C-alpha positions as CSV (number, residue, x, y, z in Angstrom):
1,M,-0.1,-0.1,0.2
2,A,1.7,3.3,-1.1
3,Q,2.1,5.8,1.7
4,A,0.2,9.3,1.8
5,P,2.2,12.6,1.3
6,L,2.6,14.6,4.3
7,F,0.8,17.6,2.3
8,R,-1.5,17.9,-0.1
9,R,-0.8,18.4,-4.0
10,E,-2.9,21.8,-3.9
11,A,-1.2,23.2,-0.8
12,I,2.4,22.9,-2.2
13,E,1.3,24.5,-5.5
14,H,0.2,27.2,-3.6
15,Q,3.1,28.0,-1.7
16,L,5.6,27.6,-4.8
17,K,3.2,30.3,-6.4
18,R,3.8,32.4,-3.4
19,H,7.5,32.2,-3.3
20,A,7.6,32.9,-7.0
21,S,5.9,36.0,-6.8
22,R,7.6,37.4,-3.7
23,A,9.6,40.8,-4.4
24,E,12.8,41.8,-2.7
25,A,12.0,44.2,0.3
26,L,14.6,46.7,-0.5
27,N,16.4,47.1,-4.0
28,I,19.1,49.6,-3.9
29,G,21.0,50.6,-7.2
30,P,24.2,52.3,-7.6
31,A,22.7,55.6,-8.3
32,S,20.6,55.8,-5.0
33,V,23.8,55.3,-3.2
34,E,25.6,57.9,-4.9
35,W,23.0,60.3,-4.1
36,G,22.5,59.5,-0.9
37,F,26.5,59.8,0.1
38,R,26.5,63.3,-1.7
39,F,23.2,64.0,0.3
40,S,25.0,62.9,3.5
41,C,28.1,65.2,3.0
42,V,25.9,68.3,2.0
43,V,24.3,67.7,5.6
44,I,27.6,67.2,7.5
45,V,29.2,70.3,5.8
46,V,26.0,72.6,6.5
47,A,26.1,71.0,10.5
48,L,29.7,71.9,10.8
49,S,29.4,75.4,9.1
50,F,26.7,76.1,11.5
51,V,28.5,74.8,14.7
52,I,32.1,76.9,13.5
53,L,30.6,79.9,12.4
54,G,27.3,79.9,14.2
55,R,27.1,82.5,17.2
56,L,25.5,82.1,20.8
57,N,24.6,85.6,22.0
58,E,23.5,86.7,25.5
59,Y,21.5,89.6,25.7
60,A,20.8,92.4,28.5
61,T,17.0,92.9,28.3
62,G,15.2,95.5,30.3
63,P,11.9,97.8,30.0
64,A,12.3,100.9,28.3
65,L,10.6,103.9,27.3
66,V,10.7,107.2,24.9
67,R,11.4,110.5,26.3
68,L,11.2,113.4,23.7
69,D,13.5,116.1,24.1
70,G,12.4,119.9,24.2
71,R,9.7,119.3,26.9
72,I,9.1,121.9,29.4
73,P,7.3,121.1,32.4
74,M,5.3,123.8,34.1
75,T,4.8,123.4,37.6
76,A,2.7,125.6,40.1
77,S,5.4,127.6,41.9
78,R,3.0,127.9,45.4
79,A,0.1,126.5,46.6
80,A,-2.9,128.0,44.5
81,L,-6.5,127.7,43.1
82,V,-7.0,127.1,39.2
83,T,-9.4,129.7,37.9
84,Q,-8.5,129.7,34.1
85,V,-6.7,127.4,31.9
86,A,-6.2,129.4,28.7
87,V,-4.7,126.4,26.3
88,A,-5.5,123.1,25.1
89,P,-3.4,120.7,24.1
90,G,-2.0,121.0,20.9
91,D,-2.2,124.8,20.8
92,V,0.9,126.8,19.6
93,V,1.8,129.7,22.1
94,N,4.1,132.2,21.9
95,Q,6.9,133.5,24.6
96,G,4.8,135.7,27.3
97,D,1.4,134.3,26.4
98,V,-0.6,133.2,29.4
99,L,-1.3,129.6,29.8
100,V,-2.8,129.1,33.3
101,R,-4.2,131.6,35.9
102,F,-4.8,131.2,39.5
103,Y,-6.7,132.7,41.9
104,A,-5.4,136.1,42.8
105,N,-8.0,138.7,44.2
106,A,-5.7,139.4,47.2
107,E,-3.1,140.2,45.4
108,S,-4.8,142.1,42.8
109,A,-6.4,144.1,45.4
110,E,-3.0,144.9,47.3
111,L,-1.6,145.7,43.5
112,E,-4.5,148.0,43.0
113,A,-3.8,149.9,46.6
114,A,-0.1,150.3,46.2
115,S,-0.6,151.7,42.6
116,R,-3.1,154.5,43.8
117,E,-1.2,155.3,46.9
118,F,1.8,155.6,44.6
119,D,-0.1,157.8,42.2
120,D,-1.1,160.0,45.2
121,Q,2.0,160.6,46.6
122,L,3.5,161.1,43.4
123,L,1.0,164.0,42.8
124,K,1.9,165.5,46.0
125,L,5.8,165.4,45.3
126,L,4.9,167.0,42.0
127,Q,2.9,169.9,43.8
128,H,5.8,170.2,46.4
129,P,9.0,169.1,44.7
130,D,11.0,170.2,48.2
131,D,8.9,167.8,50.4
132,A,11.4,165.5,51.8
133,V,8.7,163.5,53.5
134,A,7.1,162.6,49.9
135,K,10.3,161.4,48.5
136,E,10.9,159.1,51.2
137,S,7.4,157.8,50.8
138,L,7.6,157.5,47.2
139,V,10.6,155.2,47.5
140,S,8.7,153.0,49.8
141,L,5.7,152.8,47.9
142,R,7.5,151.7,44.8
143,T,9.0,148.9,46.6
144,R,5.8,147.9,47.8
145,R,4.1,148.1,44.1
146,E,6.8,146.2,42.7
147,L,6.5,143.4,45.2
148,A,2.7,143.3,44.9
149,K,3.2,142.8,41.2
150,N,5.7,139.9,41.2
151,R,3.3,138.3,43.5
152,L,0.7,138.7,41.3
153,D,2.5,137.6,38.3
154,Q,3.6,134.4,40.2
155,L,-0.3,133.5,40.1
156,T,-0.4,133.8,36.1
157,L,1.8,130.9,34.3
158,R,3.0,132.2,30.8
159,A,4.9,130.6,28.3
160,P,8.7,131.1,28.4
161,Q,9.1,130.4,24.7
162,R,7.2,129.5,21.6
163,A,6.3,125.8,21.3
164,V,3.3,123.4,21.4
165,V,1.3,122.6,24.3
166,G,1.4,119.0,25.6
167,D,-0.7,117.3,28.3
168,V,-2.8,119.9,30.3
169,R,-3.3,118.1,33.7
170,V,-5.1,120.9,35.6
171,R,-8.8,122.3,35.4
172,P,-10.6,125.4,36.8
173,G,-11.5,124.9,40.3
174,Q,-8.6,122.5,41.2
175,L,-6.5,123.3,44.0
176,V,-2.7,122.6,43.0
177,E,0.2,122.2,45.5
178,P,3.8,123.6,45.0
179,G,5.7,121.5,42.5
180,T,2.6,120.0,41.0
181,S,2.8,119.8,37.1
182,V,0.2,122.0,35.3
183,L,1.0,120.8,31.7
184,E,3.9,120.7,29.5
185,L,5.1,122.3,26.4
186,V,7.2,120.6,23.6
187,D,8.9,121.9,20.5
188,A,7.3,120.9,17.7
189,Q,10.8,119.6,16.1
190,A,11.9,117.8,18.8
191,K,12.8,114.1,18.4
192,G,12.8,111.4,21.2
193,V,15.3,109.4,22.9
194,V,15.2,105.8,24.1
195,V,16.0,105.3,27.7
196,A,16.5,101.5,29.0
197,L,16.7,100.1,32.4
198,L,19.2,97.4,31.8
199,P,20.3,95.2,34.7
200,G,23.1,96.7,36.4
201,R,25.7,93.1,36.2
202,Y,25.9,93.9,32.6
203,R,27.4,97.5,32.8
204,P,31.2,96.5,32.2
205,M,29.8,94.8,28.8
206,L,28.1,97.9,27.6
207,K,29.7,100.4,25.4
208,K,28.7,103.5,23.4
209,G,27.8,102.9,19.7
210,E,26.3,99.4,20.4
211,K,23.2,98.2,18.9
212,L,20.0,98.4,20.9
213,R,16.8,96.8,19.4
214,F,13.8,98.8,21.0
215,E,10.3,97.1,20.5
216,L,7.3,98.9,21.4
217,D,4.6,97.5,23.3
218,G,1.7,96.5,21.1
219,F,3.6,96.6,18.0
220,Q,5.8,93.4,18.3
221,R,6.4,93.0,14.5
222,R,8.1,96.6,14.5
223,T,11.6,96.8,16.0
224,H,13.7,99.6,16.1
225,E,17.5,99.2,15.5
226,L,19.5,102.1,17.3
227,K,22.8,102.8,18.7
228,L,23.7,103.7,22.1
229,S,24.3,107.3,22.5
230,H,24.7,107.2,26.6
231,V,25.7,104.6,29.0
232,G,25.4,105.4,32.6
233,D,28.8,105.6,34.6
234,Q,26.8,104.2,37.7
235,I,24.7,101.2,38.8
236,I,21.8,102.7,40.5
237,G,19.0,101.1,42.7
238,P,15.2,100.9,42.0
239,A,14.8,104.0,44.2
240,E,17.2,106.1,42.5
241,A,15.8,105.0,39.1
242,A,12.1,105.8,39.6
243,R,13.3,109.3,40.8
244,Y,15.0,109.7,37.5
245,L,11.8,108.7,35.6
246,G,9.9,111.0,37.6
247,Q,6.3,110.6,39.1
248,D,4.8,110.1,36.0
249,L,6.3,107.3,34.9
250,A,8.1,105.5,37.9
251,G,4.7,103.6,38.7
252,A,4.6,102.3,35.2
253,F,7.7,99.9,35.3
254,A,8.6,97.1,37.9
255,I,12.1,97.9,38.8
256,A,14.0,94.7,40.2
257,G,17.1,95.1,41.2
258,P,20.1,97.6,40.7
259,V,20.0,98.9,36.8
260,V,22.0,101.0,34.7
261,L,20.7,103.6,32.3
262,V,21.4,103.7,28.7
263,Q,20.0,106.0,25.9
264,A,19.7,105.9,22.1
265,E,18.8,108.6,19.9
266,L,15.5,107.9,17.8
267,P,16.2,109.0,14.2
268,K,12.6,110.8,13.8
269,G,9.6,111.3,15.9
270,T,7.5,109.1,14.0
271,F,7.2,105.2,13.0
272,E,5.6,103.3,10.3
273,V,3.6,100.1,10.9
274,D,1.7,98.7,8.1
275,G,2.0,101.8,5.9
276,E,0.5,103.9,8.7
277,S,2.7,106.6,10.2
278,Y,2.4,107.1,14.0
279,K,4.0,109.7,16.3
280,F,6.2,108.8,19.5
281,A,4.5,109.9,22.5
282,Q,6.4,110.6,26.0
283,G,6.4,107.7,28.1
284,T,5.7,105.2,25.0
285,P,6.6,101.8,26.8
286,G,8.4,99.1,25.3
287,K,11.4,96.6,25.6
288,A,15.0,96.9,24.9
289,E,17.7,94.4,24.5
290,T,21.7,94.8,23.4
291,V,24.0,92.1,22.9
292,V,26.8,91.6,25.7
293,R,28.5,88.5,24.8
294,S,28.8,86.5,21.7
295,E,30.7,83.3,21.2
296,P,30.8,80.7,18.5
297,I,28.5,77.6,18.7
298,A,31.3,75.6,19.1
299,Y,32.4,76.3,22.4
300,A,29.3,75.3,23.7
301,F,30.0,71.6,22.5
302,I,33.6,71.5,23.4
303,P,34.3,74.1,26.3
304,A,38.0,73.1,26.1
305,L,38.2,74.7,22.6
306,K,37.6,78.3,24.0
307,Q,40.7,77.8,26.3
308,W,42.8,76.2,23.8
309,V,41.7,79.3,21.4
310,E,42.6,81.6,23.9
311,R,46.3,80.4,24.7
312,V,46.8,80.2,21.1
313,W,45.9,83.9,20.3
314,K,47.5,85.2,23.3
């Protein structure tokens, strides 16, 4: 009796067909190997160039603001009540123009009384030129009249030069104290400077003429490339920095730790964003940064390389 086969004939034929139709998993030709080698070389060259030529920068960053030149703050010289504000923001005033008047009824009455007595005494002296008492009284009354006039003038704020009225910070009926800011006058052609508060530890690395990047708050897509025109000689604390900024701006910035004040001039008083022109305003806030240290990227991967290069160049 013939022995039956282990597998059926149909199963063996099916397996033979599968092996005959099976393709190779990966077919690598000489051209593929050549292009792959070239691509790998390019990647290696680019990576080495990046490591050798690329640089790691350390930045000194801090808050900054715009300070306009030609600003003339007008302040009250004594405690007084505002009776009239004769100007509005944007008005052009000439030297001697009245800006603000304060309550001065007593001073006006004193000047009027002194002027009347002076005129009466002068008339008496003209009638009796040899009257010595009248001459002495006339000198005393002249001094009294001038003093009353000066007191009255102190209660009338006038423009010291031709300028444009900026912010007006008082209103009629408001009581002001000595030193209170009443309004500001601004030179129409004045440009501005950027004042930045950078961390004090970077002071030895900051130099006049270095680049300063200034970015306005709300305009992140618009940065201004400026040059440092002034670097503070001293490192100051938060209180001194706030005093420098003034009462109006000190509260607008969080000053933590010692800082150094730097300045950079703005090329013009306006800037453009998306085709629109905007004017810089006094106290416009932003962020400033400048490069204080720059090293090749290779130093980060091979720290000993920096020491070796320094020894060679020395």
